[in-house]
N, C-alpha and C positions, 0 to 999 in steps of 0.2 A: 257157545261161549258167552258169558255174562257181559253186559254193557260196561260194567266197571272194570272187568279184566281187560277188555279191548281198549278202554280209555287209558289205563295205566300203561299198557303195551305201546300205545301210540306215543305217549310222553317219553318213554324210554327210547323209542326209535327217533323221535324228534331231537332229543338231547344229543344223541350220537351224530345225527344228520347235520345239525347246525354246527356242532363242534368241528366235524371233518371239513365242512365247507370253508370256514374261515382259516383252519389250519392249512388247507390246501393252497391258500393264497398268501401264506407267510412270505414267500420270496418277494411278492409284489409289495407287501407291507414293509418288508425290510428295505426295499429300494425306495419306497415313498418317504421313509423317515431316515434314510441313509445310515442304517444300523449295521455295525459289524456283527459277526457271529456271537461274540461274547456278550455284547449289549442285548442282542435279541434273546439270548439265553436268560439274561437277567430279567427281561420283560416277561418271559414265560414263567420264570421263577416267582415273580410278583403275583401272577395269577394263582399259582399253586399255594403261595403263602396266604392269599385271600381266602382260598377254599379251606385251608387248615384252620384259619382263625374263625371262620363262620361255623364250621361243623359242630364244635362242642356246644355252641349256644343255640343251635337249631332245635335240639331236643327240648330246650326250655320254651322256645317259641311255639313248638308243636303242642306242648302241654297246655299253653294258654290260648292257642288259636285253632288247634286241630291241624292234622297233616294236609287236609284238603286245601285249606286256605293258604298254607305256606307253599304247597306245590304250585298252586295257581299263581300266586304272587311272584315266586322265584322264576317260574317259566316266562311270565310276561316281562319281568325285569331283564332276564337274559336276552330275550328277543329285542328289547328296547336298546340295550347298551351296545350290542355287537355292531350295528350300522354306524355308531358314532366313531368307530376306529378311524376310517379314512377322513373324517371331518376335522380331526385334530391338526393343529399347526405342525408342519413337518419340522420346524425348528425348536419344538418343545417336547423332547423325549420324556421329560419328567411327567408330562400329562398322559403320555402313553403308559408309563409305569402305573400311574394312579388309576387309569381306566381299566387296565388289565387286573389290578388288585380288586377293583369293584366287581368286574366280571367274575373273578374267582370267588368272591363272596356269594354271588348269585348261583354259581354252579355248585358250590359247597352246600348251600341251603337246598338246592334242588335235588342233589344226590341223596341227602338224608330224607327229605320229605317224600320224594317219589318212591323210595325204597320202603318207607313207612306205609304208604298206600299199597304197595305190593304185598307187604306182610298182612295187611287187613284183608286183601283179596284172597290171599293164600289161606288165612284163617277161616274166612267165610266158606271157601270151597272145601276145606278139610283135607287137602292133599298137597304135596310139594309141587309148586309151580314157579318158584323164584328164578330158577335158571333160565326159564323161557323169557322172562322179562329182560334179563341181561343179554340174551341172544339177540333180542330186538335192538338193543343198544349197539351191539357189534355190527349187525346188518345195516343199521342207520349210518354207522361210520363208513362202512364200505361204499354204500350208495352216495353218501355225502361227499366222499373223496372223488368219486366218479363225476358227480355233479359239479364240484369245484373245478375239476379238470376241464369239463365242458365249457364253463363260463370263462376260464382262462384261455381256452382255445378260441373262443368267440371274441376274446379281448374285451370282455365286459368290464366296465369300471367297478372298483371295489364297492362303492356306495350303492350302485344299482344292483350288483350281485347280492350284497348283504340285505338290502331292503326287500328284494324279491323273496329271498329265503326266509327271513325273519317275519315278513308280512304274512306269508303263508303259514308260518309257524304260529303266529299270534291268533290267526283265525282257527287253526287246528286246536290250540289250547282252549279257546273260547267254547268250541263245540264239545271237546272232551271234558271240560270242567263240570258239565251238567251230569256226568255219569260217574265221577269220582265218588268214593265212599265218604260220607259225611261223618266224621268222628268229632264228637262234641269236646270242646275244651274241658280239661280236668281242673276242677276248682282246687287251688292250692293256697297255702299261706303266702301272703305277700313277702314274708321274710325268707321264703324258700330260695336257695341259691340258684343263680342262672346257669352255673356250671357244676357238674358233679364228677368226682373222680370215679373211675370204673371199679366195681367190686371184683372179687377173685374170679368169679365165673366169666365176667366180661373181659378180664385181663387175658385169660386163656384163649377166648374166642378172638380177642383183639390181636394177640401175638400170632395166631394162625393167619389172620387177615394180613398182618404186617409182613410175615414171611412170604405169603403168596403174592402180595402186591409189589414187594421189593423184587421178586422174581419176574413179575410181569414187566415192570419198568426196566429191569436189566436186559430182558430179552428184546424189548422194543428199542432200547437205545444202543445196545452193543452187539446185536446179532449180525448186522451188516458189516460192522467194523471187524468182528471176529472172522467172518468169512473172507474179507479182503486181506487182512493183515496177518492172520494166523494160519488159516486154511490156504491162503494164496489163491482163492477162487477168482475167476474172471469177474470184472466189474459188472457185467451184465447178469451174471449168475448170483452174485452176492446178495441182492435184495430178496432172492427166493427163500432165504432162511426166515426172514421176517414174514413173508407171505405165507409160508407153511405154518408158522407159529400162529398168525392171525386166523388162518383158515381152520386150524385145529381148535382154537378157542371158540369159534363160532359153532362148529360141529358139536363140540362137547356141550355147549350150552343149549343147543337145540334138543339134544337127547338126554340132557342131564337130569331132568325131572323124572324120567322113567328109571334112570339108574338110582336115583334117591329112593324111589318106591321099592326097587328090587333089593338094594343093599342096606338102606338106612344111611343117615348122614354120617355117623361115626365111621362106619366101615368104608364108605365111599371116599371120605377124606384120606383115610389110610391108603386105600388103593391108589388114589390120585397122587398122593405124595410119593409113593413108590414109583409110579409111572414117570412123574416129573424128574425125580432124582436119577432114575435109570437113563432117561432121555438126555439130561444135561451131562451126566457122566460119560455117555457115549460120545457126545459132542466134544468133550474135552480129551478123550482118550484116542479116538479114531479120527485122524485128520484127513478125511476124504470128503470132498464136497457133497456127494449124494448122501453119504451116511450122516454127515453133519446136518443137512437139511431134514433128513428123517428124524434125527435126534431133536431138533427144534420143534418138529411137528408133535413128537411125544410130550415135550415140555408143555406146549400149548394145550394138548389134550388133558394132561394132568392138572394144570392150573385152572382150567376152564370153569369148573363148578365150585371151587373152594370158596371164593369170595361170596357168590350168591348164597351158599349154605351158611357161611358165617353171618351174613346179614339176616338170613331167615332165623337162625338161632338167637341172634341178638334181639331181633324184633319180637320174638316169642317168649322171652324171659318173663316168668310170672311176676317177679318183684318190681319190674320196671315197665312203664309205658313204652310202646314200640319205638317212638321217636327218640326217647332218652337212650335206650340200649343201642339203637342204630347210630346215634350221634357219637357215642363212645367208641364203637368198633370202627366206624368209618374214619374217625380222626386218627386212631392208632394205625389202621391199615394204610390210609393215604400218606401218612408220614413215611412209611416204607417206600411207597411209590415215588415220593418226592426226593428223599435223601439217599435212597439206595443206589441209583445209577451214578451220582457223583462219587459216592464212597467206592464203588467198583472201579471208577476211573482213577481215583487216587491210589488205590492198591495196585492197579495195573501200572501206573507210573513208577511206583516203588519196586514192583517185581515184574509181573506180566499179566496180560489179560486172562490167560489160562488159569493162573494161580488165583486171581481175584474171583473168577467165576466158580471156583471150588467152594468159596464162601457161600455162594447161593445154593450149591448142592447141600451144604451143611444146614442151611436154613430150611430146606425141604425136609430134611431128616428131623429137625426140631418140630416142624409142622406135623410130621408123622407121629412123633412121640407124644405131643400134646393131644392129638386126636385119640391115640391109643389109651391115654390116661383119662379120657372123659368117660363118664358113666352113661350108657345108652338108656334112655327112658322108654317106657312102654310104647310110646308113639314112634319109636325107631330113630330118635334123634340122639 
């Protein structure tokens, strides 16, 4: 395995690992700042909004500075800002909103830039490897959550916990930075716009990413609720639906690149769309805990490779530099992840959660139709 491939994998892992560490301490953060659930939700929303604001302009930054520089800068900034969380005055929640918005900007930049690096590694290798990078992010989240639980069990203070994690992260970024692919800045007119609207090809890929990420967000936010309130599962059993979904996502991403080589990107998205639609339809039709958990597993398996494929296609578009295409698709896709779960909740209040989740099944079918309508190029994409 090439040093650049290992370096990018480490950054994907680190991103998921640090994220899960501070998310696992959210109850302590909530207590520290005396936040109710609604206010905490708005704090997290400010982070998502920061990411969405940053993503469209990260492509412009990559054009002028190269994805290597932006990846390194965003990684360091993320590590710097996380330990500041417990330093803020508990009586100033607006400062927490501001900090999370800034953290969102760094994560949005990092998401685009490190995926641009992954595209460069994939192009240099000449075969699909994008899903393996995203598998490392999922593994990082799982281990990060376990690490966060350990620090919580040891009753470690938030600042000490975050400093240990991000300090190790900064040293890891420093070592990995030497092995990232150096892509030279592209000379452009100074009058070139900082933001570009997506072209027709990017719209299609972006909508596929939107449908998939809306599905991911909906499963993450509503699966446990569905198990408790619709399936009437025991409270100890209810989280197993989310666990099954996350496990399937990880498994699918570990083996996804082999499936891309075997089926090609277009056919694989079609197959995965069918699997996800069948899985969620089963969840909504058969109200039995074991069957529902199995259905959520199928949804995770179906969605696991779609976003990595979409990023790979966006970064490999001939008419655009990798960073620009990725910025377009990640922005559209992340919008689905951000706004999808609240929309599902509003429809559930108006009707029921089962009815609202049928909307997600419909989006999986839209994903299928868009993939079926794409022309497969000689490289199998």
